[in-house]
C-alpha positions in Angstrom: -12.7 -1.1 -35.5 -14.4 0.5 -32.2 -13.6 -1.4 -29.4 -16.1 -1.6 -26.6 -13.2 -2.0 -23.5 -14.6 -5.5 -22.4 -11.4 -7.1 -23.1 -9.8 -5.1 -20.4 -12.0 -5.6 -17.8 -10.0 -9.6 -18.0 -7.4 -8.8 -17.5 -8.8 -6.5 -14.4 -7.3 -7.7 -10.5 -9.4 -9.6 -9.0 -9.8 -7.8 -5.2 -10.6 -8.8 -1.3 -11.7 -6.2 0.7 -10.8 -8.2 3.9 -10.8 -4.1 5.7 -11.9 -5.0 9.1 -11.6 -8.3 9.6 -9.6 -9.9 12.2 -7.1 -12.7 11.7 -7.1 -14.7 10.4 -9.3 -13.8 8.0 -8.2 -11.9 5.3 -5.6 -14.8 4.7 -7.7 -16.8 4.7 -10.1 -15.4 1.8 -6.4 -14.7 0.2 -5.5 -18.7 0.6 -9.4 -19.0 -1.7 -9.4 -17.3 -3.8 -5.7 -17.7 -4.9 -6.5 -21.4 -5.2 -9.3 -21.2 -8.0 -7.2 -18.7 -10.3 -4.7 -19.2 -12.8 -0.3 -18.5 -12.3 0.2 -15.1 -13.0 -3.5 -13.5 -11.8 -3.3 -10.6 -9.7 -5.1 -10.3 -6.3 -5.2 -7.1 -4.9 -6.6 -7.6 -0.5 -7.3 -4.5 1.2 -6.7 -5.1 5.3 -7.1 -3.7 8.6 -5.5 -6.0 10.5 -2.8 -5.4 11.6 -1.4 -9.4 12.0 -2.3 -9.4 7.5 1.4 -7.2 7.5 2.9 -10.3 8.6 0.2 -13.3 7.7 -0.3 -12.2 4.2 4.0 -11.6 3.1 4.7 -15.0 4.7 2.1 -17.0 3.1 3.4 -16.1 -0.2 6.6 -16.2 0.8 5.6 -19.7 1.4 4.3 -20.1 -1.5 6.3 -18.5 -4.2 3.9 -15.2 -4.8 5.2 -12.3 -5.4 3.6 -9.2 -3.4 4.4 -5.9 -2.6 2.5 -4.0 0.2 1.7 0.2 0.6 -0.6 2.0 2.5 -2.7 4.3 2.8 -3.9 5.3 6.8 -4.3 2.7 8.5 -6.0 -0.1 4.9 -2.6 -2.1 3.7 -3.2 -3.0 0.2 -1.5 -6.4 -0.6 -0.4 -6.0 -4.6 0.0 -10.7 -5.4 0.7 -12.5 -8.4 0.0 -16.1 -8.3 3.3 -18.0 -8.8 
């Protein structure tokens, strides 16, 4: 039986594009989205505000989420796995 590929969509991580938004909006949007997600789900946050580099990892640490940060120019890409 051929796969339609639709099953892979369910495993795609959620994405928040917070580029251009200033503190505290990136972390607030992340917090709201994570609250609606099941444990183990992945959320990607794109941000350009320098404070996000402090706020997002701190929020993740305080709430037990794991996160990794990569950068591409002035865009930070946070990959967060909900605890």
